[in-house]
N, C-alpha and C positions, 0 to 999 in steps of 0.2 A: 775431627775436622779442625783445620787451622783457622783461628779467628783472632781478631784484635778487639779488645774492649778498652779504649783509651780516650783521652781528651782530644780537643781540636788541635790541629797543627801537625801532630805526629812528627815532631822533630826528634832526632836521635842524638844522644850525647855519649861519647866514650867515657872510659873510666876516669881519665884525668879531668875532663870537664865536669863530670858528676861530682868528683871530689871537691872541685872549686865551688860548685853550687852548695854542697853540703857544708863546707866551712863557712861560706857567706851566711847560710841560714842559721847555723849554730851561733854565729856572732850576735844574732838578734834574738836568740831564744834562751830561756833558762837551761841549765845543764840537764842533759839526758832527755830533753823534750822530743827530739827527733826520733830517738829509739823507742820511746813510749808510743809515739804516734805510729811508728812502723809496726809495733806489736799489736796495737789496736786495729790497724788496717788489715793485718794478716788474720787476726781473730774474726773480724767481721766478714771477711771474704770466706774464711773456712766455714762459718755458720751458713753463709748464703749458698755455698757449694754443696754442703752436706748437712742440711738442717736437722736431720735426725741422728747424726753421729753423736755418740756418747764417749767412747774411748778414742782418744786422739793421741797419736804418737808424734812427738816433736823431737827431731834429731838435730841437736845443736852443736856447731863447731866451736873452736876456741876463740874466735874473733868476734867482731861486731855483728856479723850475720847470725852467729849463735846468740848474741844478745837480743837481736830482734825476735828470735824464737823464744827466748826466755820471757820477754815481755808479752808475747802472744799467749804463752801458757798462763801467765797471771790473769790476762783478760778472759781466757776461756774458762778458767776455774771460777772466776767471779760470775760467769754466766751459767753456771750449773753443769758444765762439762767435766770430764775426767781426763785431763791431759797428763801424759807421762813423758817426762823429759829424759832423754839420754844425752849426756853432755860430755864433750871432749876437752873442756876447759881446764886450765891450770890455775888454782887459786893464787899462786904466787906470781903468775905472769899472764895478765889479761888486761885489755884496754879498760880505761876508767868507766866508760859507758856500760860495758859488759859487766864489770864488777858491780855497778849499781843495779843493773837488771838482775844479776844473780842474787843479790841481797833482797830485792823485792820479791823474787820467786820463793826464796826460803821463808820470808816473813809471811807470804800468802799461804804457805803450806802446799806448794806445788810438789807433786810426787817425782822424785828423781830415781832413776834405775840404771843399772849397768847395761841392761839389754832390754829391748822392747818386749811387751807381752806377745803371746802368739796371736791374739785376736785384737784387731783395732779397726776402727771405721774410717779413719782418715790419717794420712801421713803428712807431716809438714817438714819440708827439707830446709833447714837453716844451717847447713854444714859449712859451705864455702861461699864467700861473697864475691863481689865483682873484681876484687883484686887478685883472685886466684889464678887467672889466666890459664885455664885448662890444666890445672895441676892434677897429677895422677894420684887419686886417693889410694891409701894403703891401710892396712890393719883394720881396726874396728870400723873406721869410716867406710872402707871398702865393703866390709861385710854388711853394714847398714844400707849402703846404696844398692847392693845386690838384693837385699830383702825388699826394699822399696820397689825396685824394678820388677820383681817377681810376684808382688802382692796383687790381689785383685781390687784393692781399694784405691780411691783417688789419691794423687800426690800433688800437694801444693808446694811449689818452690818459692822461697822468699828472695826477691830481687833477681836471681838468675839460677837456673838449675846447676847444682854443684857439679863441677868438672867441665863446665862450658865457658869458653872465653868470651867475656862481655864485649870486647872490641871486635873480634873476628868471627865468632860463631864456630870456631874450631873446638871440638870436644876431646877431652881425654878419652882414652880407650874405655875406661869405666866412668860413666857419668849418670846423673839422674835423668830419667825420662819422665818428666812431669806431665800431668794432665792439665795443670794450670800453673801459671807463673805470675806472681805479683811483683811487677817492677816498681821500685821505689825511687822517688825524686824525678827520675828521667826514664825514658825508654832507651835501651842500649842497642847498638847496631847488631851485636852478636845474636840477639834474639831472632833476627829476621833473615839471616843469610847463612850459607854453609850448612852446618849440622844444627844450627839453632832452631830452625823451624820444627824439626822432628823432636828435639829435646824439650821444647818449651810448652807445647800444648796451647791452650787458650791463654793469651797474654792480657794482663790487666795492668793498669797504671794508677798509682796513687802518688801525687806530688807532695804529700805530707804537709800541705798548707804552705809551702815555700813561696815566697814572693820576692825574695832578694836574690838577684842574679848579678854576678860580676859583670861589669861593662864589657869586658873583653871575652866573655864566655860565649863563643859562637857555636852553633850546633855542628856536630860531626857529619851528619847526613840527615836525610828526611825520607819518610815513606811516600811512595807514589800514591796519590789520592785518585779516586775514581774521576775520570775526566767528565766535564759537563760540555756536551757538544751542542752547538746551536742548530736549530732546525734549518733545513735547506730552504732558501727562498723559492716561492712558486715560479719566479721569473728566471731561475737559474737554468743553465744548459750545461752540457757535458764538458765544454771547454773551461767552465769555472772551476771544475774539480781536478783538472790537470791530467796529463798523460804520463803513464809509467811504461818504461821499456825494460823488460827482463832479458838480460844477456847471460847465457849460460847453457846448461843442458848439453854437454858434449855427448857423442854417441854412447848409448848405454846408460846415460844419466839424464835423459831429457825430462823425466818425471819431476826432478827437483825444480827445474825452471818452470814447468807447468803448474806445480803447486804454488810457487811464489807468485806467478801471474794470476792464478785463480784467486789467491788470497787478496792481492791488490785490487782486483775487480770487485770482490765482495766487501772489501773494506771501504769502497766508495770512490775509487779512481774513475775519472770520466772515460778514459780509454786506456786499454792495456795492450801493448805490443810484445811480441816474443821474438827474440833473435837467437835461434839455436846455433851452436858452434859445430864446426865440422861439416862434412858433406851430407847434409840431411835435407830431405825434400818434404818435410812436414808442412802442410798447408792449412790443415783444419783440425781442431780438436772437436770431435763430434759430441763429446760430453759438455764442452764449454765453447760453443761456437762464437761467443762474444770476443774471444781472444783473436788478435790479428797477427799473423806471422809475416815477418819481414826479414830480408837479408840484414845481417848485423851492420854492414856498412851504411845502411839507410837509417840506422837508429842512433847515430852519433852526431846529431846536429846541434847539441847543446840546449835544446828546447824542452827535453823531457827529463823526468826523474828516472835515473837508471838504477836498477837493482842488478848487481853484477856478482857472479861467482857461484850461484846455486847450481851444483852439478857441473861446473865448468871444467874440471879436470885440468890437465896441463895446457889445454888449448886457450884457456882464458888469459894466460900471461901475455900473449901477443896483442890482445885487445886493450890491455890496461893503459899503456902509454897515451893512446889517443883519448880514452875515456877520462883519465885523470886530468888531462890538459884541457878538455873541452866541456865536460858536463857540469851544469850549474848545481845539480843536486844528485847525490849518489848514496846508495846503500851497498856496502861491500861485505860480502859474506863468504864463508866456506873457502873454496879454492882460490878466490881472489885474495883472501887474506894470506893463504899459504904462499901464493906467488909473491906477494909484497914482502913477506917475512924473509924470503930468500934473495931479494933483489934490492940493493942499496939505492939504485936509481929510482925505482918505484917508490921507495920510502921517502926519498927527497921530494918527488912529485906529489905524493900524498900530503906531506907536511906543507908544501907550498900552496895548496888550495885555500888554506885559511886566510893568507894574505890577500887573496883575490875575493874574499867573502863568499866562497862557494860552500854549500852545505855538504857535509860528509858524515855518514854514520857507519861505524864498524860494528859487526855483530859476532864477535868470537865466542866460542865455547872455551873452557879453560885450557885445552890443549892448543888451540889456535892462538889464544892470548899468550901462552908460554912461548910459542914460536916467535911471535912478534916482539916479545920482550927478551928473547934469548935466555930464557930461564926454564923452569920445569913446571909441570902441572901442579906438583906438590907445593911449590913456592907461590904460585898464583892462588891456590886454594887456602894457603896459610893466612892470607890477608886479602880477601877479595876486594875490599874497598880501596886499599892501596894499589893493588894491581890495576884496577879500572882507572883510577886517577892517574897513575903513571902512564898508561897507554894514551889517555886523552890528552895529556900535556905533551907527551913525546910527539904525537902526530897531529896535534892542534885540531882535534875533531871530537865528535860525540862517540862514546864507546858504550856498547851494550854487552856487558860480561854476563853471559847466560849461565843458568844453573839455579839451584835452590836459592831463592832470594836474589833474583837478577839485579845487578848493579848498573845504573846508568850514570855515566860521568861525562862532563863537558867542561872545558876551561871556563873559568869565571862563574861556574854554577855550583851550588851545593849538591854533592852527589846524592842520588836517590836510589832507594832499595824497593823492589817490587814486592808487595805482600800477597799477590795472587798467584795461582798456579799450583800444580801438584804433579805427582809422578806419572799421571796419565800422559803427560807430555813427553815422557821418555820413550818415544817411538820415532822411527825414521820419518823425516820430512817435516816435522813440526818447526824446526829452525828455518826452513825455507818459507814456511807459511808466515812466520814472524817477519822475515825480511820483506816479503811482499806487503804485509800490513804497514810496516814503517814507510815503505815506498809510497803507498797511497796517501798517507798523512803528509809526507813531504810534498807530494804533488799538489795537495790542497792549499799549500802555502804556510804550513806550520814551521816553526823553527826546528832545527835538527833535534834539539834536546826535548822539546815538547812532543814532537812526532814519535821519538823513541819511547818516552814515558807513557804516552797514551796507548801506543800499540802494545807495549809489553804488558800493561795492565789489562787491556782487553783480551789479549792472547791467553793470559793466565786465568782471567775470569771465566772465559768459555770452558776451560778445563774444569774449573771449580763447579760450574753449573751442569756439567755433563752427567747424564743419568748413571747411577752407580753401576749398573750391570750392562751398560752399553759400551762396547769397546770403542775407544777413541782412535781414529786414524787421521793422518794428516790431510787426507782428501776430504773428509767430512769437516775437519777443523777449518780448512781453507774456504769452505762454503758456508761457514757458520751454521752448520746443520747437525745438531746433536742427535737427531733421531732419524732412522730410516736409511 
């Protein structure tokens, strides 16, 4: 199960910023102090994770990540364990810190081997550091990674799983699948999005006692934290919590609109209306009689929060000019995004909403984001943070880039990555549910960014809490009903 064990704040720093913090800390510390602290932190975590482990294999690369592993071996040996180091370093070409760590390991009597023993109780991955940027491992390094990934023993990665991009979460074809990752100095964005969540296991943070940060070192992103929602006043009435209108559900796809509407209702909207597209005579949902069906033209008065696009097909395009011009708060999903991607006039109208201080949230999955950007899914997934920020700045609105480690971006806001959710959400209709949940929060008066962050967190948290052997369907998710 994916977990985070980290300090307060949960700010994320990319490679460049982490390097700045490292240099600033080293300026105030004796030589090699940070590496020794890193080794001690790794050794202490290894003992906590596998207290009965005796034989510990530490795979060290040629750089400073390998130096951290060498220092961990020194500490484990001093604590009565039997670490074996396999090292890819070059005595003639290695960083000064790593050279010092190598000398300390030799002096301590650490066992060096060309290959690991057949039997070990714990693996420590210290092969590639944060600067590797998803480098494809080869040769002995590749062999060792395969051995780690096929072993039945826990794997602790130091700083980041080898082969994973620290900034993007994009992984090399061959990369370490860690059961635990000890992130040093900072938490890195790549641990929490794209392939990072699968590769990293349980994530731990040790800031190594650093207190000196460059004045211009601002975080790259932040993790979305669990929202604290105020209790509803006893004197409140349904009008306080706002109206949501769901416009979509073309013939054959009405279920998408009903899922979004049901989710908005169960997420706390005061009233929820449904405007189905096309010649449909739907007047009552007998399973959800709270929903009120109206003609679409009666839902465009600018007084409601509109969730538009869920199951809208090609019919939704005709509704968008009026909606973009008149509605004070909108969530644009699915076919509404596809229509906007194909129409320059709609794009102009979307961008113009910001100047009128109208709230807008876009909820694309990677393919829809690629269409809006005029790029490819592969380009979007190659750097999800950048893709989300580019979209939010281009269209001057809040963007929810869905996927593993959903990214929420808004102009003038630090982008946020969601730590909740799992593959149970990979089923039809869950995106419609999220759109409805965001709509309910917009209707209650939250800002677009906060509404998106809170809904995304809650949406993923429900999937995390779902009973293991209970199939998750969008219908049950919409009702916040995990059982039955």
